[in-house]
C-alpha positions in Angstrom: 0.0 0.0 0.0 1.6 3.3 -1.0 1.6 6.6 0.9 -1.2 8.1 -1.3 -3.4 5.1 -0.7 -2.8 5.2 3.0 -3.6 8.9 3.1 -6.8 8.4 1.1 -7.9 5.6 3.5 -7.3 7.9 6.5 -9.3 10.6 4.8 -12.2 8.3 4.2 -12.1 7.1 7.8 -11.9 10.7 8.9 -14.8 11.7 6.7 -17.0 9.0 8.3 -16.2 10.5 11.7 -17.1 14.0 10.3 -20.5 12.7 9.1 -21.2 11.1 12.5 -20.3 14.3 14.2 -22.6 16.3 12.0 -25.5 14.0 12.8 -24.9 14.0 16.5 -23.8 17.5 17.4 -23.8 19.8 14.3 -20.7 21.4 12.9 -21.6 24.8 14.4 -20.7 23.5 17.9 -17.3 22.4 16.9 -15.4 25.7 16.6 -12.4 26.8 18.5 -13.1 30.5 17.9 -12.9 31.2 21.7 -9.1 30.9 21.5 -7.5 34.3 21.9 -3.8 33.2 21.6 -1.8 36.2 20.5 1.5 34.5 20.3 3.3 34.6 17.0 3.8 31.4 15.0 7.1 29.6 15.2 8.0 30.9 11.7 7.4 34.5 12.8 9.3 34.1 16.0 12.3 32.9 14.1 12.0 35.5 11.4 15.0 37.5 12.6 17.3 34.6 12.0 18.6 33.5 8.6 16.2 31.1 6.9 17.6 27.9 5.6 17.3 27.3 1.9 17.1 23.5 2.7 14.0 22.6 4.6 14.2 19.8 7.2 11.3 17.6 8.2 9.3 17.1 10.4 8.5 20.6 11.4 6.2 21.8 14.2 4.5 25.2 14.0 2.2 26.7 16.7 -0.9 27.9 15.0 -2.7 31.0 16.1 -5.4 28.8 17.7 -2.7 27.6 20.1 -2.4 24.2 18.6 1.1 22.7 17.7 0.9 21.4 14.2 3.4 18.8 13.1 4.1 18.6 9.4 6.0 15.4 8.7 7.1 15.9 5.1 7.0 18.6 2.4 3.4 19.2 1.4 2.5 18.3 -2.2 -1.2 19.1 -2.2 -2.4 22.1 -0.1 -6.0 23.2 0.3 -6.6 26.8 1.5 -9.9 27.5 3.2 -9.0 31.2 3.2 -9.0 33.2 0.0 -6.8 35.8 1.8 -4.1 33.3 2.6 -4.1 31.8 -0.9 -2.3 34.8 -2.3 0.6 34.3 0.1 0.8 30.6 -0.8 0.9 31.5 -4.5 3.6 34.1 -3.9 6.0 31.4 -2.5 5.0 29.0 -5.3 3.5 26.5 -2.8 1.5 23.6 -4.3 -2.0 24.9 -3.5 -4.5 22.8 -5.5 -7.8 24.3 -4.3 -9.1 27.4 -2.4 -12.3 28.7 -1.2 -13.2 31.9 -3.1 -14.4 35.3 -1.8 -17.9 35.2 -0.6 -18.9 37.9 -2.9 -17.7 38.4 -6.5 -17.1 42.1 -7.2 -14.4 44.4 -8.6 -11.9 42.8 -6.3 -12.3 39.3 -7.7 -12.3 37.3 -11.0 -15.1 35.0 -12.1 -13.9 32.3 -9.8 -14.0 34.6 -6.8 -10.2 34.8 -6.6 -8.6 38.2 -5.9 -7.5 40.0 -9.1 -4.0 40.7 -7.9 -3.1 37.0 -8.0 -5.9 35.6 -10.3 -3.4 34.9 -13.2 -1.1 33.0 -10.9 -4.0 30.9 -9.6 -5.2 30.2 -13.2 -1.7 29.2 -14.3 -1.3 26.8 -11.4 -4.8 25.3 -12.0 -6.1 26.2 -8.5 -9.7 25.0 -8.2 -12.4 27.1 -6.5 -14.2 25.0 -3.9 -17.4 25.5 -1.9 -16.5 27.2 1.4 -19.9 26.6 3.1 -19.2 25.6 6.7 -21.6 22.7 6.9 -19.9 20.7 4.1 -16.4 22.1 4.1 -14.7 19.0 5.5 -16.4 16.8 2.9 -15.4 19.2 0.1 -11.8 19.5 1.3 -11.4 15.7 1.6 -12.2 15.4 -2.1 -9.0 17.1 -3.0 -6.9 14.7 -0.9 -4.7 17.4 0.7 -1.7 16.8 2.9 -1.9 20.3 4.4 -5.0 22.5 5.1 -4.7 26.2 5.8 -7.4 28.0 7.8 -7.8 31.7 8.7 -8.5 32.5 12.4 -10.4 35.7 11.7 -12.2 37.5 8.9 -15.0 36.7 6.6 -13.1 33.8 5.1 -12.4 32.1 8.4 -13.3 28.5 8.8 -12.1 28.3 12.4 -15.6 27.3 13.5 -15.2 24.0 11.8 -11.5 23.4 12.3 -12.2 20.4 14.5 -14.1 18.7 11.7 -11.2 19.4 9.3 -8.8 17.8 11.8 -10.9 14.7 11.7 -9.4 14.2 8.2 -6.1 13.4 9.9 -4.2 16.0 7.9 -2.2 18.8 9.4 -4.5 21.9 9.8 -2.6 25.2 10.3 -4.6 28.2 11.7 -3.2 31.6 10.9 -4.5 35.0 12.2 -3.7 37.3 9.3 -5.5 40.2 11.1 -2.8 40.2 13.8 0.3 39.6 11.8 1.9 41.5 8.9 1.6 39.8 5.5 5.4 39.3 5.7 5.1 37.3 8.9 2.3 35.3 7.4 4.4 34.6 4.3 7.3 33.4 6.5 5.0 31.1 8.4 3.7 29.6 5.2 7.3 29.3 3.9 8.2 27.2 6.9 5.1 25.1 6.7 5.8 24.3 3.0 9.5 24.1 3.0 9.8 27.3 1.0 11.6 29.6 3.5 14.0 30.8 0.8 11.2 31.7 -1.5 9.4 33.5 1.3 12.6 35.5 2.1 13.0 36.3 -1.6 9.6 37.8 -2.1 9.8 39.8 1.1 13.2 41.2 0.1 11.8 42.1 -3.3 9.0 44.0 -1.6 11.4 45.7 0.8 13.6 46.9 -2.1 10.5 48.4 -3.8 9.2 49.9 -0.6 12.5 51.7 0.0 12.3 53.2 -3.5 8.7 54.2 -2.9 9.7 55.9 0.4 12.2 58.1 -1.4 9.7 59.0 -4.1 6.8 60.2 -2.0 6.0 63.3 0.0 4.5 62.1 3.3 1.5 64.3 4.2 1.9 66.6 7.3 0.0 65.6 10.4 -1.6 62.3 11.2 -3.5 59.9 8.9 -6.6 57.9 9.6 -6.9 54.6 7.6 -10.3 53.0 7.0 -12.8 51.2 4.7 -16.3 52.2 3.9 -18.6 49.2 3.9 -21.3 49.4 1.2 -22.7 52.8 0.7 -21.4 54.2 4.0 -24.8 54.3 5.8 -23.5 51.8 8.3 -20.4 53.8 9.2 -16.8 52.8 8.6 -14.2 50.3 9.7 -11.2 52.1 11.1 -7.8 50.3 10.8 -5.6 50.0 13.9 -1.9 49.7 14.0 -2.3 45.9 13.8 -3.5 46.2 10.3 -1.0 45.3 7.5 -2.2 48.3 5.5 -1.3 50.6 8.4 2.0 48.9 8.8 2.8 49.6 5.1 2.0 53.3 5.5 4.1 53.5 8.7 7.0 51.9 7.0 6.8 54.7 4.4 6.9 57.4 7.1 3.2 58.1 7.8 2.1 59.1 11.2 -1.1 57.1 12.0 -3.9 58.6 14.1 -5.0 56.4 16.9 -8.7 55.4 17.2 -10.0 56.9 20.5 -11.1 54.4 23.1 -14.3 56.3 23.5 -15.6 55.2 20.1 -14.4 51.6 20.2 -17.3 49.2 20.1 -17.6 45.6 18.9 -14.4 44.4 17.1 -16.2 41.7 15.2 -15.2 39.1 12.6 -13.6 36.7 15.1 -12.2 39.1 17.6 -10.1 41.0 15.0 -7.5 43.3 16.3 -6.9 45.2 13.1 -10.3 46.8 12.7 -12.6 48.9 14.8 -16.2 49.2 13.6 -17.5 52.8 13.8 -21.2 53.6 13.8 -22.2 56.6 11.6 -22.4 58.9 14.6 -18.8 57.9 15.6 -17.2 58.1 12.2 -15.7 61.6 12.5 -15.0 61.1 16.2 -13.1 57.9 15.4 -11.2 59.1 12.3 -9.3 61.9 13.9 -6.4 62.1 11.4 -5.6 65.3 9.5 -5.5 63.1 6.4 -7.7 60.2 5.4 -6.6 57.1 3.4 -9.6 55.0 2.3 -8.7 51.3 1.7 -10.3 49.3 -1.1 -12.2 52.3 -2.3 -14.6 51.5 -5.1 -16.9 54.2 -6.7 -19.6 53.6 -4.1 -17.1 54.2 -1.3 -15.8 57.4 -3.0 -19.4 58.7 -3.4 -20.1 58.0 0.2 -17.1 60.0 1.4 -17.9 63.0 -0.7 -21.7 63.0 -0.5 -22.8 61.3 2.7 -22.8 63.8 5.6 -21.4 61.1 7.9 -18.1 61.7 6.0 -18.4 64.8 3.8 -18.3 67.5 6.5 -15.0 66.2 8.0 -12.0 68.4 7.6 -10.0 66.0 5.5 -12.8 65.9 3.0 -13.5 69.6 2.9 -9.7 70.3 2.8 -9.0 67.8 0.0 -6.9 65.6 2.1 -8.4 62.2 1.2 -6.7 59.6 -0.9 -8.2 56.3 -2.2 -6.4 52.9 -2.4 -7.4 50.3 -5.1 -9.8 47.5 -4.4 -6.9 45.0 -4.2 -5.7 46.7 -0.9 -8.6 45.1 0.9 -6.4 42.1 1.9 -2.6 42.4 1.8 -0.2 39.8 0.4 2.9 40.2 -1.7 0.9 41.0 -4.8 -1.5 43.5 -3.3 1.2 45.1 -1.2 3.1 46.0 -4.4 -0.1 47.4 -5.9 -0.7 49.5 -2.8 2.9 50.8 -2.9 2.2 52.0 -6.5 -1.0 53.6 -5.4 0.6 55.5 -2.5 3.3 56.8 -4.9 0.7 58.2 -7.2 -1.3 59.7 -4.4 1.6 61.4 -2.7 4.2 62.2 -5.3 7.3 64.1 -4.3 7.3 67.6 -5.7 9.8 67.9 -8.6 
């Protein structure tokens, strides 16, 4: 019996257990979303050291759900249950065979629901879009016979509520909180998990080189800057980005001073206890976005109209003073590809005077 046959048999056995669990308790009760571990992954913790070009196995990584995940050999077939993390897997040329798509197809995605910044790479590698519905995710994932499963701890693409059912497949399941780590640290973690540390270091160094060039080419605005998104048409307020957000980290690296979100307006930080976003109700938008400048992340035409026409935003000093800049839709989630696009957008928005 070869390794593939043994793994397939284990998956079938695990799938039987999943079905039994669904019938007896329901998948909704199987989450581990209550975990609030804030420790960095083993890959992030070792990021300051030189990464080895030659991977050694087995490797154990502490996931952001607090679980130590042992990966016994180099993965050959990875399934990502997070469309956000799929981009980082593609950037390091990891063998991702399938991914859940974004829940909504819009200007940020292609026809498969994959983000446009890495859509071509996904197509070239033949990555399949799979159903990400929680009540059948384990069965769907099992069909692709993976040897590593990637799960996001937070965000709309998180499958952490059903991570126990995924682990019934007897395959390593690594949970990553992309909302609390920079995209670079996420990339390093995935590099260690897949044996592609050297590739992870390479793409990060490429970004760093381009970021240094961008920093010398821009004129950072005076005063502080608030960074946020406008959900929908703006009638529900805004999502302010904290210093935990990768987009904010990018701007800080370029020299921006980021305005803090006052504690007085902080309410429910939803989407799985995310630390990178604070939801602001309409009445708290201007009280929460205190920066002299505004940077609107993932700004489509609807968001731009809301900022300029909806009184929730339009009477604020950055709007009346012409100190608002808009980042492209791809900046909604940062990975190597979208970080480069955001760098380009910042350079266009804040060019150095000639």
